[in-house]
N, C-alpha and C positions, 0 to 999 in steps of 0.2 A: 782390927787389922793394924799392923805396925806401919810407921812412916815409910820404912824401906819398901814394904810390899805395896803401899799406896803409890809410891813413885814408879813401881814396876808396871802397874796396871791402869793408871789413870792417863788422861789425854796428853799430858806433857811428854810422855815417852815417845821415842822414835825408833821402834823396832823395825828390823828388816823382815818383811813378810813375803813369801812366795805363794801365789795362788795358782792352783793347777786345775783346770776344767776345760774340757773340749767344747763346751757350749758357751758362746760369747754372752748370751743373755744372763746366765748364772755368774759368769766371771765378772761382768760389769756390775751386776747387782751386789756382789760381795765387796767389790772395790768401793762402791758407794756407801755401803754399811760401815766399812772400816774407816773411810775418810771422815764419816760423820762423828766418829769418836776419837780417832787417832790421826788428826790432821798432819802431824809431823812424821808419820810412819813412812818408811821407804818401801813401797809396794811394787812387786814385780809380778809378772804373769806368764804362764806357759799353757799352751793348749795341747801339748803332746808330752809323752813320757820322755822322749829323746831331748826335747827342749828343757824340760824340768831338770833332768839329771845334769845337763850342761850348766844351767844356771845355779843349781845347788853347789856345784863344785867351785864356781866363781864367786858368788856373793855370800855363801855360807849364811843362809837366813836363820834368824832366831825362831821363826815359826813357819811351818809349811802347812797350808790349808789345801787339801786335795780331795777331789772326787775319787770314786773307785772305778767307775765306768769311763775310761779315757782312751784316747787314740795313742798308739805307739809312735806313729810318724804322721806327718802332714798328709792328708788325703786318705788316710786309712780309717776304717770303721772303729768306733769305740767298743771296748771289751772290758768286762769286769776283771778278767785275768791280768790285763795290762796294769790296772791299778793295784791289784794284789802284789804283783811282782815289783812294782815301784815301791810299795810300802815295805816289802821284804828288804829291798836294797837300803831304804832309809833306816829301818830299824836295826839292820845288821852293821851298816857302815857309818851311821851318823847318830851315835848314842846321845849327843848333846843337843840334838835338834828337837824342838817341841813340835808336835804334830796334831793337827785338827782334821779329822776326816769328816767332810761335809758331803753326804751322799744319801741317795734313797736305797742304797744296797748295803747298809751297815751290818746286816746279819752275816754277810759273807766274810767278815773279819774273824769269825770263829776259826777259819782256816789257818790263821797265823796267831792264834791265841798265845802260844808259848813265847813268841817274839815280843808281843805286846806286853806280856807279864814281866819280861826281863828288860824292857826299855827303861833307861835311867832318867829320862826327861819326861815332859808332859805328853800325854796321849789322851785326846778327848774326841768323842764322836758327836755328830749333830746331824739329824735328818734335815734334808733340804726344805722340809715343810715348816720348820720352826720359824718363829717370828724374828724380826731383826734384833729385838731386845735380847731374846734368848741366844741368838747366834753370838752377840757381843759377850754375853756371859760365858759362853763356851770358849771364845777367844781369850778372855781373861784367865780362865782356868788353865788353858794350855800354856799361856805365857808365864804363869806361876809355876809351871812344872807339875801340875796335878794330873791324875789319871781319872778319867770318867768313862766307863764302858757299860754303865747300867742299862743303856738303851739297846744293847746287843742281846737279842732274845736268847740265842743259843748259848752264849757264854754264861748268862745269868740263870739259865735253867739247869746248869750243872753238866751239860753235855761235854764229853771229852772226845776229840777227834784225832785219831792217830794218822800219821802220814801214809801208812800203807792202805788205810781205808780210803783216803782221798785218791790215791793212785788207782785203786780198784774202781771207784766211782767214775773217774775220768775214762779209764779204759772201757768200762762197760757201757757208759752212756754217751761219751763223746766220740769214742773210736768204734763202738759197736762190737767189741770183743765178747766172745762167750768164755766160760770159765776155763776151758782147756787152753785157749789162746792167751788168756790173762796169766795163767800159771806159767806158760812158757815165756811170756814177755817179762815177768818180774822174777823169774827163776825160783819159783816155789812149787810145791805139789798142788794138785787140784784139791786135795783134802784141806790144805792150808787156805786156799781161796774160799772154800766153803765155810771154813772157820771165820774168815774175815767177814763174809756175808752175815753170818750168825751174830757176830759181835756188833757189827754195824747196825743190824736190825734191832738188836737188844738196846743199843744206845738210843735209837730212834723210837724206842718205846712201842715197838710193833709186837702185837700178840700173835706169834707165828701160828700156833695151833688153831686159834680162833679164825684167823684169816684163811688158813688152809680149809677149815671146816666150811667156811662160807664160799669156797671155790675161787678166792681172789688170787690174782697173779702177784706173787711176792716181789718179783723184780720191778713190776710197774709201781706197786705201792712204795717200795724202797726209793724208787726214782722220785716220786711225788714228795715223800717225806724229806728226802735229802735236799731237794730244792727249797722246800718250805723253811728248812733250818739254815739255808745259806751254804750248805756243803758244796753244791755245784750250781752252775749258772742255770 
């Protein structure tokens, strides 16, 4: 490692780091880990998406460490979609910001794969179960501008998720729409909706004919598999 890079990742640096987590126990634990290695770091904290976006605009952190399941506003329940939308905002409007996603829901990042692929700065993932030593490794990688998404099961299995399939899944399993209502809602034919189901089930590696032969409910199996891959909550 060159001297310049050493200066970027070793304890004498003083990066501005924003931590986003709606659970105080994890927030405080991460602060403690960071302080142990970067005593000069300027560390800020946010427990909601609203607060995080406000602080990002003001302090312009070099590194954002965020959970995925977070609250939108004070007093509201934590939701995975809130974190996904926050990351969309960061990846779209803050290309120079390094990002470390520290969460137990990292597979859901497959939903924004294209934005991650196009991010020009660091993007690293870390499961919350990792050791303090490994978390610090991920922090260093992110500060160096590296990309590490090998832990995201769906991305590394080669699955490709199209936006229209995500919309289909949300309408079917979050809103409870049937195919006719889905078609009307997204302004396509019912035949196209059936095509979306087929392609989605193909990507999920479902043996349609075998499942039909076994008398399985394809929509239920699709729901289960989509949740396993992180496509839906």
